[in-house]
C-alpha positions as a Markdown table, in Angstrom:
| # | Residue | x | y | z |
|---|---|---|---|---|
| 1 | Met | 57.2 | 89.0 | 112.5 |
| 2 | Pro | 56.4 | 92.4 | 110.9 |
| 3 | Arg | 56.4 | 95.0 | 113.6 |
| 4 | Thr | 55.4 | 98.3 | 112.0 |
| 5 | Gln | 52.3 | 99.1 | 110.0 |
| 6 | Leu | 54.4 | 99.5 | 106.8 |
| 7 | Gln | 56.1 | 96.2 | 107.4 |
| 8 | Arg | 52.7 | 94.5 | 108.0 |
| 9 | Met | 51.4 | 96.0 | 104.7 |
| 10 | Met | 54.5 | 94.9 | 102.8 |
| 11 | Phe | 54.2 | 91.4 | 104.3 |
| 12 | Ala | 50.5 | 91.3 | 103.3 |
| 13 | Leu | 51.4 | 92.5 | 99.8 |
| 14 | Met | 54.0 | 89.7 | 99.4 |
| 15 | Thr | 51.6 | 87.1 | 100.7 |
| 16 | Val | 48.7 | 88.2 | 98.5 |
| 17 | Ile | 50.8 | 88.3 | 95.4 |
| 18 | Val | 51.8 | 84.7 | 95.8 |
| 19 | Thr | 48.4 | 83.6 | 97.1 |
| 20 | Val | 46.2 | 85.1 | 94.4 |
| 21 | His | 48.3 | 83.5 | 91.6 |
| 22 | Ala | 48.1 | 80.1 | 93.4 |
| 23 | Tyr | 44.4 | 80.3 | 93.9 |
| 24 | Val | 43.6 | 81.5 | 90.3 |
| 25 | Phe | 45.8 | 78.6 | 89.1 |
| 26 | Tyr | 44.1 | 76.2 | 91.5 |
| 27 | Ser | 40.6 | 77.3 | 90.6 |
| 28 | Leu | 41.0 | 77.4 | 86.8 |
| 29 | Tyr | 43.3 | 74.4 | 86.3 |
| 30 | Val | 42.6 | 72.0 | 89.2 |
| 31 | Val | 39.0 | 72.6 | 90.1 |
| 32 | Asn | 37.5 | 73.7 | 86.8 |
| 33 | Gly | 40.1 | 72.7 | 84.2 |
| 34 | Ser | 38.4 | 69.4 | 83.1 |
| 35 | Thr | 35.0 | 71.1 | 82.9 |
| 36 | Leu | 36.4 | 73.9 | 80.8 |
| 37 | Met | 38.2 | 71.5 | 78.4 |
| 38 | Ser | 35.1 | 69.3 | 78.0 |
| 39 | Ile | 32.8 | 72.3 | 77.3 |
| 40 | Thr | 35.1 | 73.6 | 74.6 |
| 41 | Gly | 36.6 | 70.4 | 73.3 |
| 42 | Lys | 40.1 | 71.8 | 73.8 |
| 43 | Lys | 43.0 | 69.7 | 75.1 |
| 44 | Gly | 44.5 | 72.4 | 77.4 |
| 45 | Val | 42.9 | 74.6 | 80.0 |
| 46 | Leu | 44.5 | 77.8 | 78.7 |
| 47 | Asp | 43.2 | 76.9 | 75.2 |
| 48 | Ala | 39.7 | 76.3 | 76.6 |
| 49 | Ile | 39.8 | 79.7 | 78.4 |
| 50 | Asn | 40.9 | 81.4 | 75.2 |
| 51 | Ala | 38.2 | 79.6 | 73.2 |
| 52 | Met | 35.6 | 80.9 | 75.7 |
| 53 | Gly | 36.9 | 84.4 | 75.3 |
| 54 | Gly | 38.3 | 84.6 | 78.8 |
| 55 | Val | 37.2 | 83.8 | 82.3 |
| 56 | Tyr | 33.5 | 84.5 | 83.1 |
| 57 | Ile | 33.3 | 87.0 | 85.9 |
| 58 | Val | 30.5 | 89.3 | 86.9 |
| 59 | Gly | 28.6 | 88.5 | 83.7 |
| 60 | His | 31.5 | 89.2 | 81.4 |
| 61 | Ser | 34.5 | 87.3 | 79.9 |
| 62 | Leu | 37.8 | 88.8 | 81.1 |
| 63 | Pro | 41.4 | 87.8 | 80.4 |
| 64 | Ile | 43.2 | 86.0 | 83.1 |
| 65 | Trp | 45.4 | 89.0 | 84.0 |
| 66 | Ala | 42.2 | 91.0 | 84.7 |
| 67 | Val | 40.9 | 88.2 | 87.0 |
| 68 | Val | 44.2 | 88.1 | 88.8 |
| 69 | Leu | 44.2 | 91.9 | 89.2 |
| 70 | Ile | 40.6 | 92.0 | 90.5 |
| 71 | Glu | 41.2 | 89.2 | 93.0 |
| 72 | Phe | 44.5 | 90.8 | 94.1 |
| 73 | Val | 42.8 | 94.1 | 94.9 |
| 74 | Leu | 40.0 | 92.4 | 96.8 |
| 75 | Ala | 42.3 | 90.0 | 98.6 |
| 76 | Tyr | 44.8 | 92.6 | 99.6 |
| 77 | Thr | 42.1 | 95.0 | 100.9 |
| 78 | Leu | 40.5 | 92.2 | 102.9 |
| 79 | Glu | 43.8 | 90.9 | 104.3 |
| 80 | Val | 44.9 | 94.3 | 105.5 |
| 81 | Thr | 41.6 | 95.5 | 106.9 |
| 82 | Val | 40.2 | 92.2 | 108.3 |
| 83 | Gly | 42.4 | 89.1 | 107.9 |
| 84 | Ser | 45.7 | 90.1 | 109.5 |
| 85 | Pro | 44.3 | 92.1 | 112.5 |
| 86 | Met | 41.6 | 89.6 | 113.4 |
| 87 | Ser | 43.9 | 86.5 | 113.0 |
| 88 | Phe | 46.4 | 88.0 | 115.4 |
| 89 | Lys | 43.7 | 88.8 | 117.9 |
| 90 | Leu | 42.2 | 85.3 | 117.6 |
| 91 | Ala | 45.6 | 83.7 | 118.0 |
| 92 | Ser | 46.4 | 85.9 | 121.0 |
| 93 | Lys | 43.2 | 84.9 | 122.7 |
| 94 | Val | 44.4 | 81.3 | 122.7 |
| 95 | Phe | 48.2 | 81.8 | 123.1 |
| 96 | Asp | 50.3 | 84.5 | 124.7 |
| 97 | Pro | 52.7 | 85.6 | 122.0 |
| 98 | Arg | 55.4 | 86.4 | 124.6 |
| 99 | Lys | 55.3 | 82.9 | 126.3 |
| 100 | Thr | 54.4 | 80.7 | 123.3 |
| 101 | His | 57.1 | 79.2 | 121.0 |
| 102 | Pro | 57.2 | 81.3 | 117.8 |
| 103 | Val | 56.5 | 78.4 | 115.5 |
| 104 | Leu | 53.3 | 77.5 | 117.5 |
| 105 | Phe | 52.1 | 81.0 | 117.6 |
| 106 | Glu | 52.8 | 81.6 | 113.9 |
| 107 | Thr | 51.0 | 78.4 | 113.1 |
| 108 | Ser | 48.0 | 79.6 | 115.1 |
| 109 | Val | 48.0 | 83.0 | 113.3 |
| 110 | Ile | 48.2 | 81.2 | 109.9 |
| 111 | Ser | 45.3 | 78.9 | 110.9 |
| 112 | Ala | 43.2 | 81.8 | 112.0 |
| 113 | Thr | 44.0 | 83.8 | 108.8 |
| 114 | Val | 42.8 | 80.8 | 106.7 |
| 115 | Ala | 39.7 | 80.5 | 108.9 |
| 116 | Ile | 38.8 | 84.1 | 108.2 |
| 117 | Met | 40.1 | 84.7 | 104.7 |
| 118 | Cys | 38.9 | 81.4 | 103.0 |
| 119 | Pro | 35.2 | 81.8 | 103.7 |
| 120 | Ala | 35.4 | 85.6 | 103.0 |
| 121 | Met | 37.2 | 85.2 | 99.7 |
| 122 | Ser | 35.1 | 82.2 | 98.7 |
| 123 | Phe | 32.0 | 84.4 | 99.2 |
| 124 | Ile | 33.4 | 87.1 | 97.1 |
| 125 | Ala | 34.3 | 84.5 | 94.4 |
| 126 | Ala | 30.8 | 83.0 | 94.6 |
| 127 | Phe | 29.5 | 86.5 | 93.9 |
| 128 | Leu | 32.0 | 87.3 | 91.1 |
| 129 | Tyr | 31.7 | 84.0 | 89.3 |
| 130 | Tyr | 28.0 | 83.5 | 89.8 |
| 131 | Pro | 26.2 | 82.4 | 86.6 |
| 132 | Tyr | 24.2 | 85.6 | 86.1 |
| 133 | Tyr | 23.0 | 84.5 | 82.7 |
| 134 | Glu | 20.7 | 82.0 | 84.5 |
| 135 | Gly | 19.2 | 84.8 | 86.7 |
| 136 | Phe | 20.0 | 85.4 | 90.3 |
| 137 | Asn | 18.9 | 83.2 | 93.3 |
| 138 | Ile | 20.2 | 83.8 | 96.8 |
| 139 | Phe | 20.1 | 80.1 | 97.6 |
| 140 | Thr | 22.3 | 79.3 | 94.5 |
| 141 | Leu | 24.7 | 81.9 | 95.6 |
| 142 | Leu | 24.9 | 80.4 | 99.1 |
| 143 | Ala | 25.2 | 76.9 | 97.7 |
| 144 | Asn | 28.0 | 78.0 | 95.4 |
| 145 | Trp | 29.7 | 79.7 | 98.4 |
| 146 | Ile | 29.6 | 76.5 | 100.5 |
| 147 | Lys | 30.9 | 74.5 | 97.6 |
| 148 | Leu | 33.8 | 76.9 | 97.1 |
| 149 | Val | 34.7 | 76.8 | 100.8 |
| 150 | Cys | 34.7 | 73.0 | 100.7 |
| 151 | Tyr | 37.1 | 73.1 | 97.6 |
| 152 | Asn | 39.2 | 76.0 | 98.9 |
| 153 | Phe | 39.7 | 75.3 | 102.6 |
| 154 | Pro | 42.0 | 72.3 | 102.4 |
| 155 | Phe | 44.1 | 73.9 | 99.6 |
| 156 | Ala | 44.2 | 77.2 | 101.6 |
| 157 | Phe | 45.2 | 75.6 | 104.8 |
| 158 | Phe | 47.9 | 73.3 | 103.5 |
| 159 | Ser | 49.3 | 75.8 | 101.0 |
| 160 | Gln | 49.5 | 78.6 | 103.5 |
| 161 | Leu | 50.9 | 76.4 | 106.3 |
| 162 | Phe | 53.5 | 74.5 | 104.4 |
| 163 | Phe | 54.4 | 76.5 | 101.3 |
| 164 | Ile | 53.2 | 80.1 | 101.1 |
| 165 | Gln | 53.8 | 81.4 | 104.6 |
| 166 | Pro | 57.2 | 79.7 | 105.1 |
| 167 | Leu | 58.3 | 81.1 | 101.7 |
| 168 | Ile | 57.1 | 84.6 | 102.4 |
| 169 | Arg | 58.5 | 84.7 | 105.9 |
| 170 | Thr | 61.9 | 83.6 | 104.6 |
| 171 | Val | 61.9 | 86.2 | 101.8 |
| 172 | Phe | 60.6 | 88.9 | 104.2 |
| 173 | Arg | 63.1 | 88.1 | 106.9 |
| 174 | Thr | 66.0 | 88.1 | 104.3 |
| 175 | Tyr | 64.8 | 91.4 | 102.9 |
| 176 | Met | 64.5 | 93.0 | 106.4 |
| 177 | Glu | 67.9 | 91.8 | 107.4 |
| 178 | Lys | 69.4 | 93.2 | 104.2 |
| 179 | Ile | 67.7 | 96.6 | 104.9 |
| 180 | Ala | 68.9 | 96.6 | 108.5 |
| 181 | Gly | 72.4 | 95.6 | 107.3 |
| 182 | Asn | 72.5 | 98.5 | 104.7 |
| 183 | Asp | 71.3 | 101.0 | 107.4 |
| 184 | His | 74.0 | 99.8 | 109.7 |
| 185 | Val | 76.7 | 100.1 | 107.0 |
| 186 | Glu | 75.5 | 103.6 | 106.0 |
| 187 | Ala | 75.6 | 104.7 | 109.6 |
| 188 | Glu | 79.2 | 103.5 | 110.0 |
| 189 | Gln | 80.6 | 105.3 | 107.0 |
| 190 | Pro | 82.2 | 108.6 | 107.7 |
| 191 | Ala | 80.6 | 111.7 | 106.2 |
């Protein structure tokens, strides 16, 4: 859908903004929410996080906005440099984009993106959220990474395929049509 490098970067930016918020919510509320509440004795996840002084990341407790910002920078960088280029190449090895129905090709690109980004971001998360207060062990890191991939992959696949990408594609298409319409109107007006 995006054709120029700037359009690809804008599309990635829109995708990562929605995705990071979805994954932070999923990780804190769905996966770890009951654990956080049981540790602190609080009745709500946000209250539990506040009681703990924030979210534990790289050996420090940080506020949720800082966690979102850190994950956003890492996810955007990974998406622009690795995820998008590799997923398009992988999908193009299986399907010819000129001969394949656009929905099928877009689905293969989304699937390839999830297959690349989910393990990569799960590894980064395993490193960021590692319990450093217990000491470091490479096998614990790898076990945490595999656990995160198992938790994140189904959510990543279904949320990207059925919610996030359709939403972003619709918003992006509308935005690009509006820009193209404004350029056309400006070109028609006499000077």
